[in-house]
ROROMAR-184272 format. One record per atom (N, C-alpha, C, O, CB): x, y, z; residue in one letter. Coordinates in steps of 0.001 Angstrom, whole numbers, plus 500000, padded with zeros to 6 digits. Glycine has a CB too. Example, Ala and Ser with C-alpha at 12.3 -4.5 7.8 and 13.67 -1.06 7.14 Angstrom:
% ROROMAR-184272
513190494310507800A 512300495500507800A 513200496700507800A 514236496681508465A 511308495527509046A 512850497750507080S 513670498940507140S 512900500030507870S 513409501138508039S 514084499402505725S 
This chain:
% ROROMAR-184272
808302094822686529M 806992094928687171M 806879096192688007M 805777096655688302M 806730093708688042M 808016096744688386A 808007097947689206A 807408099120688442A 806694099941689017A 809421098287689672A 807701099199687140E 807235100325686346E 805722100338686227E 805081101364686451E 807861100289684970E 805147099176685868W 803687099179685699W 802975099366687033W 801875099915687080W 803222097875685040W 803601098910688116F 802953099074689424F 802928100549689828F 801920101047690328F 803684098236690503F 804033101231689610T 804104102637690004T 803206103527689148T 802801104605689583T 805537103125689917T 802896103079687933E 802053103872687047E 800563103707687324E 799739104441686778E 802337103507685625E 800222102742688172L 798807102497688473L 798248103570689386L 798981104242690112L 798625101122689114L 796910103717689333D 796236104623690259D 796323104079691682D 796583102895691899D 794762104826689847D 796100104968692637T 796184104579694045T 795201103460694379T 795519102551695146T 795921105785694943T 793998103535693792G 792989102507694054G 793447101130693608G 793261100137694311G 791691102859693361G 794059101086692404W 794552099800691906W 795723099289692755W 795834098087692998W 794984099929690433W 796575100179693195K 797700099776694041K 797197099124695334K 797694098087695773K 798593100997694369K 796185099781695925I 795611099233697168I 794997097861696911I 795156096939697711I 794541100195697750I 794287097736695773A 793646096462695442A 794682095356695249A 794501094237695729A 792791096609694176A 795779095678694537I 796819094672694278I 797524094278695575I 797822093105695801I 797849095207693255I 797784095268696419I 798416094952697717I 797487094081698566I 797942093164699250I 798774096259698487I 796167094376698516A 795198093563699268A 795182092128698745A 795125091176699522A 793778094179699176A 795235091981697398I 795279090638696797I 796550089917697230I 796521088734697570I 795209090722695247I 797671090649697212A 798945090052697637A 798862089584699085A 799359088510699423A 800100091061697472A 798231090394699942A 798085090020701355A 797226088763701488A 797517087887702302A 797461091183702167A 796158088682700676A 795290087506700708A 796043086261700226A 795900085176700790A 794035087741699841A 796855086442699163V 797657085320698657V 798641084850699716V 798808083648699924V 798411085721697371V 799301085803700394I 800239085457701475I 799530084660702554I 800038083642703024I 800871086729702085I 798332085139702951F 797591084453704009F 797232083022703611F 797433082085704383F 796323085232704352F 796696082862702394L 796265081531701949L 797449080574701800L 797378079418702216L 795512081637700619L 798542081067701200L 799720080213701033L 800344079865702380L 800774078732702599L 800755080901700140L 800389080847703281A 800960080604704606A 800111079597705376A 800633078689706022A 801075081921705398A 798792079775705295W 797895078834705984W 798043077434705409W 798136076462706157W 796427079297705873W 798066077326704095G 798218076013703466G 799561075385703780G 799642074190704066G 798048076126701966G 800625076195703727G 801961075671704011G 802107075177705430G 802647074095705660G 802993076722703745G 801625075967706401T 801725075558707809T 800827074361708102T 801159073521708938T 801355076727708735T 799680074283707409Y 798776073136707599Y 799446071848707132Y 799415070836707833Y 797445073354706833Y 800052071888705944L 800748070709705423L 801948070349706304L 802234069175706536L 801209070955703973L 802641071381706786N 803787071145707678N 803345070436708953N 804003069506709417N 804485072476708031N 802227070884709512K 801697070268710734K 801298068821710491K 801570067946711313K 800494071061711257K 800648068574709353K 800251067210709001K 801464066304708853K 801455065164709318K 799438067208707706K 802515066817708203L 803734066036707995L 804386065668709316L 804768064518709528L 804720066809707128L 804512066654710211F 805156066382711495F 804289065473712372F 804808064671713148F 805448067697712228F 802978065603712243K 802096064721713019K 802292063273712590K 802278062368713425K 800614065135712847K 802474063051711296R 802712061701710790R 804069061180711295R 804193060014711668R 802664061686709235R 805072062053711300I 806388061653711796I 806332061324713285I 806955060364713740I 807419062761711537I 805572062139714050Q 805518061969715502Q 804742060725715923Q 804824060303717077Q 804895063188716138Q 803988060133714994K 803329058870715320K 804351057754715519K 804120056819716286K 802335058486714216K 805482057858714823K 806538056844714927K 807680057283715836K 808296056463716517K 807084056522713552K 807954058589715838H 809075059097716622H 808623060350717359H 808440061405716752H 810311059397715716H 808446060229718660R 808048061385719454R 809277062023720071R 810254061343720385R 807037060984720546R 809222063326720242G 810337064012720868G 810107065503720920G 809431066071720063G 811617063715720134G 810673066131721930I 810495067572722082I 811165068320720941I 810726069409720573I 811056068046723425I 812243067737720368H 812928068390719252H 812035068454718016H 812079069431717268H 814227067652718921H 811224067414717800L 810303067423716658L 809214068469716848L 808842069164715903L 809673066036716463L 808701068581718083A 807664069580718364A 808202070989718143A 807500071850717614A 807145069431719807A 809461071223718553F 810050072553718388F 810332072858716923F 810022073949716444F 811338072669719199F 810914071905716214F 811259072156714821F 810024072241713919F 810093072811712831F 812187071069714320F 808903071681714362E 807655071901713629E 807307073387713634E 806901073944712615E 806499071070714246E 807475074028714810K 807190075464714911K 808199076281714104K 807834077274713475K 807205075914716385K 809475075861714120I 810503076556713345I 810164076507711847I 810240077519711151I 811899075928713606I 809791075324711370C 809460075161709945C 808238075986709565C 808197076574708484C 809211073679709617C 807246076034710444S 806050076838710159S 806416078312710027S 805934078997709125S 804989076650711268S 807275078803710931A 807699080209710872A 808488080488709596A 808299081523708957A 808548080568712106A 809371079565709228L 810168079739708012L 809289079743706763L 809522080515705833L 811221078633707906L 808280078877706751I 807351078824705610I 806659080172705424I 806560080681704307I 806296077706705813I 806181080744706532V 805498082042706460V 806442083126705949V 806073083920705082V 804941082436707840V 807666083157706490V 808635084183706082V 808985084041704607V 809026085035703882V 809912084093706936V 809237082818704160I 809612082585702759I 808480082983701815I 808727083585700769I 809984081108702541I 807247082652702175I 806099083016701332I 805953084529701235I 805685085067700161I 804803082398701886I 806132085212702367I 806036086678702352I 807105087276701426I 806823088178700638I 806190087250703791I 808334086758701534I 809428087267700703I 809137087021699220I 809353087905698391I 810767086602701104I 808652085830698884I 808387085493697473I 807292086378696894I 807436086903695790I 807987084011697337I 806200086546697631V 805085087346697117V 805477088811696974V 805153089447695972V 803868087219698035V 806177089351697979I 806567090765697919I 807581091000696803I 807548092029696129I 807151091223699268I 808483090033696618S 809486090187695558S 808849090197694178S 809429090718693225S 810518089068695638S 807643089617694068A 806926089641692782A 806377091025692481A 806037091326691337A 805784088620692785A 806289091865693497F 805805093231693333F 806934094194693692F 806923094839694740F 804541093494694216F 807904094266692789N 809055095115693065N 808662096562693308N 809370097313693979N 810034095041691926N 807516096937692746G 807080098308692946G 806740098597694381G 806824099743694821G 805903098606692084G 806351097565695132A 806027097749696544A 807269097791697411A 807187098022698617A 805112096644697018A 808429097565696790H 809672097531697561H 809936098856698260H 810395098899699401H 810844097182696657H 809638099928697550T 809902101246698134T 809040101518699358T 809464102187700300T 809670102329697100T 807808100982699326V 806929101164700484V 807511100465701708V 807581101048702790V 805513100627700184V 807934099194701529W 808522098438702648W 809815099090703133W 810091099122704333W 808795096978702228W 810598099605702200Q 811864100232702575Q 811611101490703392Q 812331101786704345Q 812696100566701325Q 810586102217703004T 810257103442703736T 809799103130705153T 810170103812706108T 809175104231702999T 808980102080705270I 808413101755706579I 809450101163707513I 809559101580708666I 807256100791706425I 810235100165707013F 811109099391707890F 812595099740707775F 813340099636708749F 810928097944707603F 813022100156706573G 814455100341706388G 814911101775706451G 816102102038706616G 814862099771705101G 813987102711706322G 814400104095706232G 814580104794707552G 815146105886707585G 813436104830705445G 814128104219708635T 814191104901709923T 814970104055710913T 814561102951711273T 812778105199710460T 816085104588711340A 816933103859712292A 816240103695713632A 816445102693714317A 818268104580712484A 815417104674714014I 814735104609715314I 813759103441715343I 813696102701716324I 813991105931715609I 812981103275714240I 812030102170714172I 812765100836714238I 812334099914714929I 811187102256712885I 813876100742713514S 814664099510713512S 815168099193714916S 815143098042715352S 815847099628712536S 815627100227715617A 816131100023716984A 815017099586717921A 815213098711718764A 816784101307717515A 813830100206717770V 812684099838718628V 812271098393718377V 812009097644719318V 811478100785718375V 812214097998717084L 811849096621716753L 812862095628717302L 812493094572717816L 811728096455715244L 814153095975717190A 815198095085717715A 815090094947719220A 815254093851719757A 816589095604717339A 814814096054719913F 814669096003721375F 813448095181721773F 813507094381722706F 814559097425721957F 812332095385721053A 811093094666721371A 811238093169721132A 810564092361721771A 809934095212720539A 812129092805720199A 812279091389719848A 813291090655720730A 813507089456720552A 812694091265718402A 813909091359721674Q 814937090728722509Q 814407089494723239Q 815015088424723197Q 815477091733723523Q 813264089659723910D 812689088538724665D 812303087392723745D 812478086221724082D 811465088999725459D 811771087749722569T 811386086710721611T 812599085919721144T 812566084690721081T 810669087328720408T 813668086637720818I 814897085962720374I 815461085077721483I 815898083955721227I 815954086998719934I 815448085587722714K 815936084789723857K 815127083511724005K 815687082441724241K 815869085607725166K 813795083620723865D 812939082441724010D 813177081436722886D 813186080228723123D 811465082856724036D 813369081930721665I 813609081020720530I 814927080277720711I 814998079067720494I 813621081803719192I 815982081009721114L 817284080366721331L 817223079375722489L 817817078299722426L 818364081423721603L 816496079750723557A 816343078843724691A 815559077601724286A 815874076494724725A 815644079554725858A 814536077782723447G 813772076630722946G 814644075712722120G 814501074491722177G 812579077094722115G 815561076304721340L 816497075497720550L 817405074675721471L 817662073501721205L 817349076402719625L 817888075293722550M 818742074579723508M 817972073438724184M 818499072339724357M 819289075557724574M 816731073713724558L 815911072677725202L 815664071505724262L 815663070350724688L 814571073263725665L 815454071804722980S 815167070737722016S 816416069938721667S 816318068772721287S 814562071324720746S 817593070557721793I 818840069850721491I 819296069001722671I 819620067825722507I 819939070845721110I 819320069602723870Y 819863068897725035Y 818817068074725793Y 819173067200726584Y 820491069891725976Y 817545068345725561K 816437067521726044K 816489067212727545K 816628066049727927K 816415066236725282K 816378068233728399P 816270067951729838P 814933067299730193P 814768066754731285P 816443069242730642P 813990067360729267F 812705066681729428F 812146066415728045F 812590066996727054F 811704067528730290F 811161065525727991E 810495065175726740E 808999065447726871E 808495065667727972E 810754063687726369E 808302065430725752I 806846065523725777I 806308064335726578I 806658063187726303I 806249065547724323I 805459064615727568G 804901063558728398G 805627063354729713G 805145062614730570G 804903062289727644G 806793064001729898D 807529063861731156D 806863064676732262D 806324065757732022D 808996064303730977D 806914064133733474R 806418064865734642R 807603065582735272R 808566064944735699R 805715063905735677R 807532066920735331I 808643067698735872I 808158068624736981I 806992069018737023I 809325068511734761I 809083068960737877V 808825069932738940V 809914070999738852V 811102070681738901V 808801069246740369V 809513072255738721L 810466073353738613L 810946073787739987L 810350073416740998L 809841074535737874L 812011074566740032E 812604074952741299E 811682075843742139E 811873075961743349E 813908075661741049E 810682076470741503D 809724077276742264D 808532076459742741D 807581077007743299D 809238078439741421D 808582075127742520G 807513074249742988G 806444073959741959G 805587073109742199G 806878074841744175G 806461074627740828T 805487074366739760T 805685072959739214T 806797072575738852T 805619075413738619T 804602072195739157A 804694070800738712A 803658070535737629A 802576071122737625A 804496069824739901A 804008069644736715G 803073069273735669G 803705068349734657G 804895068043734725G 802546070499734983G 802889067908733714V 803348067041732631V 803529067896731382V 802633068654731010V 802340065866732370V 804685067774730736V 804981068571729543V 804060068133728403V 804020066959728037V 806479068423729129V 803323069098727850E 802369068792726774E 802885069218725407E 802674068520724415E 801039069471727046E 803564070372725351N 804008070873724040N 805060071956724240N 805247072469725344N 802804071428723215N 805740072291723154I 806699073392723157I 806488074207721898I 806253073653720824I 808167072873723249I 806573075538722029S 806471076430720878S 807762077227720780S 808711076970721520S 805231077377720997S 807802078196719866L 808998079018719729L 809248079849720979L 810389080221721253L 808878079927718514L 808193080150721747R 808344081052722882R 808140080415724245R 808664080920725237R 807402082165722740R 807391079316724323H 807089078789725653H 806864077280725637H 806692076658724589H 805864079482726220H 806872076725726835V 806547075309727052V 805193075247727749V 804920076018728668V 807661074578727904V 804357074330727304V 803032074151727891V 803054072911728782V 803414071820728340V 801936074025726784V 802661073097730050M 802576071991731001M 801131071844731463M 800385072822731507M 803526072219732215M 800742070624731806V 799407070361732347V 799559070025733818V 800225069054734175V 798686069202731575V 798932070839734683G 799028070634736122G 798150069498736602G 797426068874735826G 798663071895736848G 798228069243737902L 797498068126738493L 795991068259738312L 795292067262738132L 797827068016739963L 795491069498738360D 794040069706738207D 793662070000736756D 792611070580736481D 793571070859739108D 794537069589735828S 794294069699734383S 794361071122733837S 794047071336732666S 792957069126734063S 794761072100734647H 794928073446734105H 796284073529733392H 797208072784733717H 794824074525735238H 796393074430732430H 797606074558731627H 798534075626732212H 798098076711732596H 797249074902730169H 799795075295732268I 800816076198732794I 801741076578731636I 802325075705730994I 801622075533733979I 801872077870731373I 802689078360730269I 803967078968730851I 803910079929731618I 801905079410729404I 805118078402730483V 806405078877731003V 807289079302729826V 807512078500728918V 807113077766731863V 807800080542729815P 808689080975728719P 809926080076728616P 810462079625729629P 809125082444728930P 810365079826727397N 811525078954727187N 812765079462727901N 813499078677728500N 811815078818725709N 813009080779727843S 814211081342728457S 814197081154729970S 815238080889730572S 814338082828728115S 813036081289730583K 812924081097732028K 813145079636732393K 813845079324733357K 811551081567732530K 812540078742731610L 812660077309731892L 814087076826731672L 814577075965732404L 811693076505731013L 814749077378730668N 816115076957730351N 817096077329731458N 818146076704731601N 816563077579729036N 816743078366732250A 817632078817733324A 817298078195734669A 817993078446735653A 817575080315733441A 816244077389734729M 815787076813735995M 816387075439736272M 816784074713735361M 814283076712735997M 816439075109737564Q 816703073726737952Q 815404072943737791Q 814348073385738243Q 817248073633739427Q 815484071779737146I 814294070988736848I 814427069603737457I 815427068920737236I 814067070889735328I 813439069191738212N 813367067813738682N 812511067016737704N 811309067254737586N 812785067736740133N 813129066080737011N 812430065286735996N 812242063873736530N 813209063141736734N 813217065271734644N 810972063495736755F 810663062173737308F 810574061104736214F 810276059943736494F 809349062225738090F 810833061507734972S 810702060552733865S 811915060593732945S 811826060182731788S 809432060840733062S 813045061082733445Y 814204061317732591Y 814696060021731958Y 814987059046732651Y 815328061969733391Y 814783060028730624E 815242058885729840E 814487057608730217E 815070056527730303E 816745058683730035E 813202057756730436S 812362056613730782S 811057056710730015S 810590057802729692S 812099056550732309S 810472055553729728E 809181055519729046E 808027055638730038E 806860055646729647E 809043054230728234E 808366055731731335L 807353055780732376L 807359057126733087L 808396057781733190L 807569054656733377L 806207057526733571L 806085058651734482L 806057058117735904L 805875056919736124L 804816059494734173L 806236059004736861S 806189058561738254S 805595059649739128S 805655060832738794S 807592058179738756S 805027059243740236V 804513060179741225V 804725059565742613V 804556058361742803V 802995060506740969V 805096060407743569Q 805344059910744929Q 804106060107745796Q 803482061168745780Q 806561060627745562Q 803763059071746549F 802617059107747455F 803107059083748897F 804127058467749205F 801659057918747184F 802379059752749772R 802649059709751210R 801361059337751934R 800294059881751649R 803205061078751726R 801474058415752862F 800315057951753623F 800631058008755114F 801747057710755538F 799914056511753202F 799635058392755893S 799784058483757348S 799136057283758016S 798023056892757665S 799165059791757884S 799847056693758990V 799290055599759794V 799557055903761254V 800415056724761581V 799903054214759390V 798821055239762129S 798936055527763560S 800254055012764137S 800916054163763539S 797762054909764318S 800623055531765297Y 801892055187765940Y 801960053727766353Y 803049053157766421Y 802113056063767149Y 800817053109766631D 800849051723767103D 800766050714765945D 800549049524766174D 799697051483768083D 800939051185764717S 800858050292763556S 802095049398763468S 803191049775763882S 800702051109762257S 801882048206762917N 802985047271762665N 803614047637761321N 802955047549760285N 802484045771762671N 804887048046761331M 805526048557760124M 805592047506759010M 805376047831757842M 806926049048760451M 805877046299759349S 805972045249758329S 804622045043757652S 804547044884756434S 806465043925758953S 803559045045758451Q 802219044876757890Q 801838046070757012Q 801310045902755913Q 801186044696759017Q 802117047283757518V 801768048490756759V 802463048501755402V 801834048784754383V 802143049752757554V 803759048195755387K 804510048202754130K 803948047185753142K 803831047463751949K 805990047912754392K 803607046020753647K 803083044970752760K 801709045347752206K 801428045136751027K 802995043629753512K 800852045911753074V 799503046291752648V 799575047361751551V 798882047261750539V 798674046810753857V 800411048379751752I 800539049448750759I 801155048907749464I 800704049241748368I 801398050608751319I 802182048075749600E 802833047508748418E 801865046661747606E 801829046757746379E 804042046668748828E 801079045832748286D 800106044991747577D 799039045835746883D 798602045515745777D 799440044009748551D 798621046926747548A 797605047804746957A 798138048464745693A 797416048584744703A 797159048878747967A 799391048892745721V 800011049524744549V 800135048517743406V 799814048833742260V 801404050099744910V 800597047317743715R 800768046293742686R 799442045872742058R 799406045454740900R 801460045081743274R 798351045981742823S 797043045546742311S 796438046539741325S 795465046224740641S 796080045334743464S 797014047740741252S 796478048759740341S 796781048404738886S 797867047920738566S 797062050146740678S 795810048651738018D 796011048409736590D 796977049417735970D 797490049194734873D 794676048458735860D 797223050521736668Y 798083051577736129Y 799542051425736565Y 800448051883735869Y 797563052934736561Y 799766050794737697S 801117050704738246S 801994049770737423S 801550048710736982S 801068050229739693S 803269050185737218R 804227049395736456R 805555049316737207R 805897050236737950R 804434049998735051R 806305048231737025P 807665048189737588P 808513049261736913P 808542049356735686P 808314046771737403P 809195050059737707G 809964051136737103G 811251051489737808G 812060052238737261G 809139052326737030G 811470050970739013K 812693051292739747K 813779050292739380K 813612049087739569K 812441051290741279K 814890050794738855N 815981049922738432N 816842049492739622N 817459050320740292N 816846050629737385N 816869048209739864V 817692047634740929V 818480046481740332V 817906045477739910V 816818047156742146V 819823046633740299D 820705045601739729D 820301045247738292D 820339044085737888D 820678044335740606D 819918046270737541G 819589046053736132G 818198045528735881G 817843045259734734G 820553045117735543G 817395045374736922E 816030044885736771E 815035045942737234E 815303046705738162E 815831043580737557E 813883045970736571S 812834046916736950S 811947046305738020S 811498045166737891S 811993047326735724S 811698047063739070N 810854046604740168N 809876047708740558N 810055048876740211N 811713046179741385N 808839047304741291Y 807931048295741861Y 808687049068742940Y 809573048526743601Y 806641047618742445Y 808326050338743110G 808984051146744129G 808697050613745524G 807544050316745835G 808539052599744023G 809718050483746381P 809508049993747747P 808775051022748595P 808747052208748266P 810846049639748399P 808183050558749685V 807492051436750627V 808465051794751742V 809083050911752337V 806198050757751201V 808603053089752027Y 809546053557753053Y 808796054230754201Y 807770054880754000Y 810578054538752442Y 809330054058755397F 808877054814756574F 809819056015756661F 810988055864757015F 808898053925757928F 809311057210756338I 810220058338756139I 810181059413757225I 811111060214757313I 809918058968754843I 809124059458758064A 809079060565759024A 808105060292760164A 807153059523760035A 808690061855758316A 808387060966761306F 807457061021762425F 806705062336762343F 807329063397762318F 808195060876763794F 805398062294762302A 804583063505762357A 804030063652763771A 804284062798764621A 803425063460761304A 803278064722764038D 802757064966765385D 801874063832765873D 801929063451767042D 801980066262765417D 801055063290764969S 800131062240765402S 800105061063764439S 799141060298764418S 798736062805765550S 801157060914763644A 801147059839762654A 802563059482762228A 803501060258762409A 800314060241761433A 802691058295761662L 803921057867761012L 803707058020759504L 802657057645758983L 804301056380761402L 804685058561758819I 804530058880757405I 805231057825756554I 806428057573756698I 805092060287757097I 804451057217755667M 804975056222754741M 805029056848753343M 804214057711753020M 804095054921754748M 805986056417752515A 806113056964751165A 806397055846750169A 807080054871750483A 807230058028751111A 805866056004748973V 806120055045747891V 806039055783746559V 805193056660746386V 805099053853747932V 806904055437745629T 806876056008744285T 806203055018743339T 806583053850743272T 808315056355743794T 805206055497742615V 804449054658741691V 804795055071740258V 804779056256739926V 802910054777741953V 805102054102739428F 805437054343738021F 804256053930737152F 803579052940737428F 806726053564737607F 804018054711736090F 802901054410735200F 803234054904733796F 804123055737733617F 801584055059735718F 802518054390732806E 802776054735731413E 802294056147731089E 801347056651731693E 802101053729730488E 802967056774730122K 802684058161729783K 801286058364729188K 800783059487729167K 803719058662728815K 800669057308728716K 799345057450728100K 798253057706729131K 797143058094728768K 799007056205727300K 798555057492730427Y 797565057703731478Y 797712059091732081Y 798826059588732249Y 797698056634732568Y 796581059717732407D 796604061007733088D 797023060815734544D 796526059901735202D 795218061697733006D 797927061653735066P 798391061492736452P 797272061507737482P 797312060753738454P 799370062575736782P 796263062370737274E 795192062462738272E 794379061176738366E 793876060831739435E 794269063623737941E 794250060454737224I 793536059177737243I 794324058146738055I 793754057382738834I 793295058662735800I 795632058139737858V 796494057210738600V 796472057543740088V 796363056648740927V 797945057259738061V 796577058829740415I 796573059255741817I 795269058860742500I 795276058362743626I 796784060775741919I 794162059081741820D 792861058704742378D 792787057200742636D 792317056770743689D 791729059133741432D 793245056412741684D 793178054954741802D 794053054442742947D 793610053614743743D 793604054297740486D 795287054929743032I 796208054471744082I 795709054900745457I 795702054097746389I 797631055021743838I 795289056163745594N 794785056643746890N 793582055823747351N 793475055458748522N 794401058133746799N 792682055540746416T 791484054760746756T 791859053353747195T 791345052862748199T 790521054696745558T 792744052703746462R 793150051325746784R 793874051248748131R 793609050353748934R 794057050766745676R 794779052183748369V 795540052152749617V 794626052422750812V 794741051757751842V 796684053183749576V 793720053393750682R 792806053677751796R 791958052453752128R 791837052065753290R 791898054873751456R 791370051850751090E 790532050667751327E 791345049523751926E 790847048792752781E 789871050208750020E 792584049365751487A 793432048290752004A 793787048522753471A 793770047585754270A 794710048172751168A 794107049760753826L 794442050073755221L 793238049849756133L 793361049270757212L 794934051529755344L 792073050317755683V 790856050163756500V 790495048690756662V 790184048251757769V 789674050930755864V 790534047917755568S 790143046506755635S 791117045677756472S 790746044610756963S 790050045923754230S 792347046142756643N 793326045427757465N 793425045994758879N 794329045637759634N 794689045474756803N 792504046865759229G 792455047388760590G 793587048327760936G 793919048482762112G 792455046270761549G 794191048959759940I 795276049910760185I 794676051310760237I 794052051764759279I 796388049811759078I 794870051985761360E 794240053286761570E 794910054372760725E 796134054450760629E 794295053667763054E 794065055205760117I 794539056383759395I 794221057587760279I 793068058014760332I 793867056511757956I 795206058139760967P 794936059214761936P 794525060517761260P 794908060792760123P 796164059459762799P 793747061303761974Y 793352062621761485Y 793098063508762689Y 792794063019763777Y 792087062540760566Y 793220064793762496N 793013065742763583N 791522065949763827N 790724066021762893N 793698067084763269N 791168066043765111Y 789778066348765446Y 789764067234766680Y 790743067309767422Y 788949065044765685Y 788638067903766887I 788513068859767992I 787344068459768873I 786244068216768377I 788326070307767464I 787580068388770202N 786501068182771163N 785963069539771602N 786712070369772118N 786992067357772391N 784681069764771399V 784051071018771802V 783317070791773118V 782425069946773200V 783075071543770699V 783693071544774146V 783079071393775485V 782170072570775735V 782595073724775676V 784163071292776611V 780895072269776019N 779933073314776335N 780132073757777776N 779986072939778683N 778483072822776106N 780461075020778020A 780761075502779367A 779556075373780292A 779730075073781473A 781221076952779317A 778331075593779789T 777124075514780613T 776911074090781115T 776617073868782290T 775893075988779816T 777066073122780195E 776886071713780577E 777938071287781588E 777662070468782465E 776950070803779339E 779138071834781473K 780216071476782395K 779898071939783804K 780149071218784769K 781543072079781932K 779331073175783930K 778979073718785253K 777849072912785899K 777886072616787094K 778563075200785132K 776834072558785079S 775692071823785634S 776065070437786101S 775439069891787009S 774592071723784614S 777093069858785480S 777500068524785887S 778361068586787152S 778801067550787650S 778264067829784750S 
């Protein structure tokens, strides 16, 4: 095929290369589409970050294999590719240097998918304070959804080198910690019971703290003295199918209403403004 290709006019060569490019695009699109459909069907029964990562790996391999097959069918175009990519050591060196970060991210993504420090749907907090629920992983980055529903994109290599706090490690539940302020004259036993009952009454809250092999609701703790309040804390567990912000809204609303209805003061800062003129006249 190389002989007849080289004997063609320049116009025909361009046309054939354009057709080859179109064939590559259509086959690559079809192959990656079918690959995505296949993995989506698998993920309905078995979810995991490794499946999400290997879906991207398979899509990349499909594209590369299709390109190789189509180009190999046009041996006459081999010399063009060799001239562009193989004939210049400087270009090869530049491409290798430019691909360093990409290769690092792909290898880091492979490590994350094998050792699984987190799964799709886990709520994690990074060492720099970035927090969110893991939504997806690609060859280059992990996608997280923050509390206000914005998306956080973190490169795989950066994430692989970070300390990660995983609130859902090897668990089917997510968790979030709540802190509530009550006044200094509050009865601690009453406050703990009111908050605990409010948490248990939520449709989203689930037993999730393992105590002696049994799952229980997270206990309410008195954890700190603030300037004008006592700080209470409780960890709430909920299923991964619920959005964290919906759970947070529900728990905060229930606890506030419960504290108010039981006569437990929720302290807040306020400022008294004194009018100097009125003070003099009095």
